[in-house]
FIDOSE-748011 format. One line per field, with one value per residue: residue number from 1; residue in one letter; x, y, z of N, C-alpha, C in turn. Coordinates in Angstrom, 2 decimals. Example, Ala and Ser with C-alpha at 12.3 -4.5 7.8 and 13.67 -1.06 7.14 Angstrom:
REM FIDOSE-748011
n: [1 | 2]
res: [A | S]
n.xx: [13.19 | 12.85]
n.yy: [-5.69 | -2.25]
n.zz: [7.80 | 7.08]
ca.xx: [12.30 | 13.67]
ca.yy: [-4.50 | -1.06]
ca.zz: [7.80 | 7.14]
c.xx: [13.20 | 12.90]
c.yy: [-3.30 | 0.03]
c.zz: [7.80 | 7.87]
//
This chain:
REM FIDOSE-748011
n: [1 | 2 | 3 | 4 | 5 | 6 | 7 | 8 | 9 | 10 | 11 | 12 | 13 | 14 | 15 | 16 | 17 | 18 | 19 | 20 | 21 | 22 | 23 | 24 | 25 | 26 | 27 | 28 | 29 | 30 | 31 | 32 | 33 | 34 | 35 | 36 | 37 | 38 | 39 | 40 | 41 | 42 | 43 | 44 | 45 | 46 | 47 | 48 | 49 | 50 | 51 | 52 | 53 | 54 | 55 | 56 | 57 | 58 | 59 | 60 | 61 | 62 | 63 | 64 | 65 | 66 | 67 | 68 | 69 | 70 | 71 | 72 | 73 | 74 | 75 | 76 | 77 | 78 | 79 | 80 | 81 | 82 | 83 | 84 | 85 | 86 | 87 | 88 | 89 | 90 | 91 | 92 | 93 | 94 | 95 | 96 | 97 | 98 | 99 | 100 | 101 | 102 | 103 | 104 | 105]
res: [M | S | D | D | A | V | F | L | A | L | A | N | P | V | R | R | R | L | L | E | L | L | S | E | G | P | R | T | A | G | D | L | A | G | Q | F | D | L | S | R | P | A | V | A | E | H | L | Q | V | L | R | R | A | E | L | V | A | D | E | P | V | G | R | Q | R | R | Y | H | L | T | A | A | P | L | E | Q | L | S | D | W | L | H | P | F | E | R | F | W | R | E | R | L | R | A | L | A | D | T | I | E | G | E | E | S | P]
n.xx: [112.58 | 113.20 | 116.10 | 115.44 | 112.81 | 113.04 | 114.87 | 113.21 | 111.14 | 112.56 | 113.18 | 111.24 | 110.80 | 108.81 | 108.44 | 110.91 | 111.10 | 109.06 | 110.35 | 112.32 | 110.85 | 109.74 | 111.87 | 112.43 | 110.69 | 107.75 | 104.65 | 101.24 | 99.08 | 97.58 | 98.92 | 101.37 | 100.43 | 99.51 | 101.88 | 102.44 | 101.62 | 99.66 | 96.88 | 95.48 | 94.79 | 96.75 | 99.09 | 98.67 | 98.99 | 101.66 | 102.76 | 101.81 | 103.58 | 106.07 | 105.44 | 105.14 | 107.72 | 108.82 | 109.99 | 108.66 | 106.44 | 103.23 | 100.94 | 97.81 | 96.28 | 94.03 | 91.53 | 93.27 | 96.15 | 99.46 | 102.66 | 105.88 | 109.51 | 111.30 | 114.36 | 115.79 | 115.74 | 117.08 | 119.62 | 120.63 | 120.88 | 122.70 | 124.74 | 125.03 | 126.05 | 128.18 | 130.90 | 131.08 | 131.82 | 134.34 | 134.79 | 133.53 | 135.06 | 137.46 | 136.93 | 136.05 | 138.46 | 140.02 | 138.78 | 139.00 | 142.03 | 142.23 | 140.99 | 142.53 | 144.87 | 144.33 | 143.94 | 146.44 | 149.35]
n.yy: [107.60 | 108.72 | 108.47 | 108.75 | 107.84 | 105.16 | 104.49 | 105.08 | 103.27 | 100.78 | 101.11 | 99.83 | 96.80 | 94.91 | 95.43 | 94.95 | 92.28 | 91.41 | 92.12 | 90.25 | 87.89 | 88.32 | 88.21 | 85.64 | 85.10 | 85.99 | 86.74 | 86.36 | 88.87 | 87.95 | 85.48 | 86.66 | 88.18 | 86.03 | 85.29 | 86.84 | 87.91 | 89.91 | 92.06 | 91.65 | 94.30 | 95.66 | 94.69 | 95.21 | 97.99 | 98.20 | 96.93 | 98.84 | 101.01 | 99.96 | 99.90 | 102.61 | 103.40 | 102.15 | 99.69 | 97.17 | 95.89 | 95.39 | 93.18 | 92.50 | 89.37 | 87.50 | 87.71 | 88.37 | 90.13 | 90.04 | 90.41 | 91.61 | 91.78 | 94.73 | 95.58 | 97.83 | 100.14 | 99.12 | 98.55 | 101.10 | 102.13 | 100.29 | 101.42 | 103.71 | 103.08 | 101.74 | 103.30 | 103.40 | 100.84 | 100.35 | 101.17 | 99.24 | 96.98 | 97.54 | 97.69 | 95.08 | 93.69 | 94.58 | 93.54 | 90.94 | 90.66 | 91.24 | 89.12 | 86.96 | 87.58 | 87.08 | 84.40 | 83.34 | 81.92]
n.zz: [112.56 | 115.74 | 117.92 | 120.69 | 120.83 | 120.34 | 122.54 | 124.70 | 124.20 | 124.69 | 127.24 | 128.94 | 130.49 | 129.64 | 127.02 | 126.04 | 126.33 | 124.67 | 122.12 | 122.29 | 122.05 | 119.46 | 118.02 | 117.41 | 115.46 | 113.58 | 115.34 | 116.51 | 118.09 | 120.06 | 120.72 | 121.59 | 123.92 | 125.43 | 126.76 | 128.92 | 132.11 | 131.94 | 130.86 | 127.81 | 126.65 | 127.83 | 126.89 | 124.20 | 124.18 | 124.74 | 122.58 | 120.64 | 121.48 | 120.64 | 117.80 | 117.26 | 117.67 | 115.54 | 115.77 | 115.64 | 113.19 | 111.84 | 110.43 | 108.85 | 109.25 | 108.33 | 110.74 | 112.67 | 113.88 | 112.87 | 114.22 | 113.63 | 113.99 | 113.41 | 112.20 | 111.55 | 113.25 | 115.50 | 114.37 | 113.95 | 116.60 | 117.47 | 115.92 | 117.20 | 119.65 | 119.38 | 119.45 | 122.28 | 123.11 | 123.72 | 126.05 | 127.65 | 126.79 | 127.94 | 130.66 | 131.18 | 130.54 | 132.44 | 134.69 | 134.12 | 134.36 | 137.11 | 138.21 | 137.19 | 138.31 | 141.14 | 141.12 | 140.62 | 142.09]
ca.xx: [112.19 | 114.26 | 116.76 | 114.72 | 111.78 | 113.70 | 115.42 | 111.99 | 110.59 | 113.25 | 113.23 | 110.34 | 111.21 | 107.86 | 108.60 | 112.21 | 110.65 | 108.22 | 111.16 | 112.96 | 109.81 | 109.70 | 113.25 | 112.31 | 109.85 | 106.42 | 103.54 | 100.03 | 98.96 | 97.14 | 100.10 | 102.43 | 99.67 | 99.61 | 103.19 | 102.57 | 100.46 | 99.14 | 95.73 | 95.42 | 94.87 | 98.01 | 100.05 | 98.41 | 99.44 | 103.06 | 102.90 | 101.72 | 104.63 | 106.94 | 105.23 | 105.49 | 109.29 | 109.32 | 110.67 | 107.98 | 105.47 | 102.18 | 100.13 | 96.54 | 96.18 | 92.60 | 90.95 | 94.30 | 97.36 | 100.73 | 103.77 | 107.36 | 110.54 | 111.87 | 115.74 | 116.45 | 116.12 | 118.14 | 120.80 | 120.97 | 121.04 | 124.00 | 125.77 | 125.41 | 126.56 | 129.69 | 131.86 | 131.26 | 132.16 | 135.76 | 134.97 | 133.14 | 136.13 | 138.54 | 136.49 | 136.02 | 139.73 | 140.52 | 138.30 | 139.86 | 143.30 | 142.14 | 140.57 | 143.62 | 145.82 | 143.96 | 144.09 | 147.86 | 149.84]
ca.yy: [107.60 | 109.27 | 107.46 | 108.93 | 107.08 | 103.76 | 104.30 | 105.07 | 102.03 | 99.82 | 101.32 | 98.86 | 95.20 | 93.98 | 95.66 | 94.17 | 90.81 | 91.45 | 92.05 | 89.07 | 87.00 | 88.50 | 87.94 | 84.25 | 84.99 | 86.56 | 86.13 | 87.11 | 89.62 | 86.84 | 84.62 | 87.43 | 88.45 | 84.93 | 85.08 | 87.65 | 88.12 | 91.24 | 91.87 | 91.75 | 95.65 | 96.20 | 94.18 | 95.86 | 99.21 | 97.86 | 96.75 | 100.22 | 101.92 | 99.47 | 100.18 | 104.07 | 103.49 | 101.41 | 98.52 | 96.18 | 96.13 | 94.42 | 93.01 | 91.70 | 88.03 | 87.12 | 88.57 | 88.69 | 90.92 | 89.29 | 91.26 | 91.14 | 92.59 | 95.49 | 95.60 | 99.14 | 101.11 | 98.48 | 98.67 | 102.48 | 101.99 | 99.57 | 102.25 | 104.78 | 102.39 | 101.27 | 103.94 | 103.14 | 99.40 | 100.22 | 101.27 | 98.00 | 96.03 | 97.82 | 97.22 | 93.61 | 93.40 | 95.00 | 92.45 | 89.63 | 90.79 | 91.15 | 87.64 | 86.16 | 87.91 | 86.43 | 82.96 | 83.12 | 81.68]
ca.zz: [113.93 | 116.67 | 118.82 | 121.93 | 120.89 | 120.43 | 123.89 | 125.62 | 123.89 | 125.28 | 128.68 | 129.72 | 130.44 | 128.95 | 125.60 | 125.70 | 126.30 | 123.38 | 121.09 | 122.38 | 121.68 | 117.96 | 117.39 | 117.22 | 114.45 | 113.60 | 116.28 | 116.71 | 119.19 | 120.95 | 121.31 | 122.47 | 125.17 | 126.25 | 127.36 | 130.02 | 133.23 | 131.78 | 130.07 | 126.33 | 126.29 | 128.21 | 125.85 | 122.89 | 124.38 | 124.70 | 121.03 | 120.09 | 121.58 | 119.84 | 116.54 | 117.11 | 117.63 | 114.32 | 116.30 | 115.23 | 112.18 | 111.97 | 109.25 | 109.05 | 108.87 | 108.57 | 111.80 | 113.72 | 113.48 | 113.07 | 114.54 | 113.37 | 114.46 | 112.35 | 112.72 | 111.31 | 114.42 | 116.33 | 113.64 | 114.24 | 117.93 | 117.62 | 115.33 | 118.06 | 120.87 | 119.02 | 120.18 | 123.66 | 123.21 | 124.08 | 127.54 | 128.21 | 126.63 | 129.05 | 132.00 | 131.19 | 130.54 | 133.85 | 135.58 | 133.83 | 134.85 | 138.48 | 138.57 | 136.99 | 139.46 | 142.34 | 140.92 | 140.59 | 143.42]
c.xx: [113.35 | 114.85 | 115.96 | 113.64 | 112.10 | 114.08 | 114.09 | 111.24 | 111.25 | 113.60 | 112.52 | 110.77 | 110.13 | 108.12 | 109.99 | 111.81 | 109.89 | 109.21 | 111.93 | 112.03 | 109.72 | 110.80 | 113.33 | 111.36 | 108.49 | 105.52 | 102.52 | 100.02 | 98.52 | 98.06 | 101.04 | 101.78 | 99.74 | 100.87 | 103.36 | 101.47 | 100.01 | 97.73 | 96.16 | 95.74 | 96.22 | 99.12 | 99.96 | 99.02 | 101.14 | 103.62 | 102.90 | 102.90 | 105.80 | 106.72 | 105.47 | 107.13 | 109.88 | 110.20 | 110.10 | 106.94 | 104.42 | 101.43 | 98.87 | 96.67 | 94.80 | 91.89 | 92.15 | 95.43 | 98.59 | 101.85 | 104.94 | 108.30 | 111.02 | 113.33 | 116.32 | 116.73 | 117.12 | 119.59 | 121.39 | 121.44 | 122.52 | 124.91 | 126.07 | 126.07 | 127.87 | 130.65 | 132.17 | 131.75 | 133.66 | 135.87 | 134.48 | 134.30 | 137.13 | 138.08 | 136.44 | 137.41 | 140.27 | 140.11 | 138.81 | 141.30 | 143.22 | 141.84 | 141.78 | 144.74 | 145.56 | 144.04 | 145.57 | 148.48 | 150.89]
c.yy: [108.07 | 108.14 | 107.61 | 107.95 | 105.56 | 103.58 | 104.15 | 103.80 | 100.88 | 100.05 | 100.27 | 97.52 | 94.40 | 94.18 | 95.01 | 92.85 | 90.52 | 91.36 | 90.85 | 87.91 | 86.96 | 88.19 | 86.41 | 83.94 | 85.64 | 86.02 | 86.95 | 87.84 | 88.83 | 86.10 | 85.62 | 87.82 | 87.30 | 84.68 | 85.91 | 87.66 | 89.44 | 91.16 | 92.11 | 93.25 | 96.22 | 95.80 | 95.03 | 97.20 | 99.23 | 97.84 | 98.22 | 101.11 | 101.24 | 99.92 | 101.80 | 104.17 | 102.73 | 100.35 | 97.19 | 96.82 | 95.00 | 94.37 | 92.21 | 90.42 | 87.38 | 88.25 | 88.86 | 89.69 | 90.16 | 90.36 | 90.88 | 92.15 | 93.47 | 95.91 | 97.09 | 100.03 | 100.59 | 98.57 | 100.22 | 102.68 | 101.45 | 100.58 | 103.25 | 104.31 | 101.86 | 101.99 | 103.71 | 101.81 | 99.23 | 100.38 | 99.92 | 96.93 | 96.32 | 97.51 | 95.73 | 92.93 | 93.38 | 93.84 | 91.16 | 89.46 | 90.72 | 89.69 | 86.80 | 86.18 | 87.27 | 85.06 | 82.58 | 82.90 | 82.53]
c.zz: [114.69 | 117.52 | 120.19 | 121.98 | 120.97 | 121.83 | 124.91 | 125.40 | 124.67 | 126.64 | 129.43 | 129.34 | 129.64 | 127.41 | 125.16 | 125.56 | 125.00 | 122.18 | 121.17 | 121.71 | 120.00 | 117.25 | 116.90 | 115.88 | 114.68 | 114.62 | 116.15 | 117.90 | 120.31 | 121.59 | 122.05 | 123.89 | 125.97 | 126.91 | 128.61 | 131.01 | 133.17 | 130.99 | 128.79 | 126.00 | 126.61 | 127.34 | 124.53 | 123.10 | 124.22 | 123.10 | 120.27 | 120.20 | 120.93 | 118.32 | 116.22 | 116.83 | 116.44 | 114.73 | 115.79 | 114.17 | 112.28 | 110.74 | 109.55 | 108.46 | 109.25 | 109.68 | 112.83 | 113.10 | 113.74 | 113.17 | 114.11 | 113.77 | 113.24 | 112.73 | 112.47 | 112.46 | 115.42 | 115.69 | 114.01 | 115.64 | 118.20 | 116.95 | 116.35 | 119.35 | 120.57 | 119.41 | 121.60 | 124.19 | 123.88 | 125.53 | 128.36 | 128.18 | 127.64 | 130.30 | 132.16 | 131.27 | 131.86 | 134.84 | 135.51 | 134.48 | 136.43 | 138.89 | 138.36 | 137.99 | 140.79 | 142.35 | 140.89 | 141.98 | 143.73]
//
């Protein structure tokens, strides 16, 4: 799956929340839909986007579908983001230096 598909899937707050819920363990589509003030078809559409981006997988369990998180695309995203971490660290270090400088008498 392309990084673009993963980024597009993660761009939506509902889909990010679905991933957070699934990080706690597998859940049925109905259980996931119950966590939102959205219709079941709307949540199903978000789950479909996550499936196409290969961020979640589903399996039939009786008459229900159980969704679970698939970590591989997130690992690839982490690998891509890793070189940028130094910029965040530098900014956080500068912020900490500024705060410490203000606290000193």
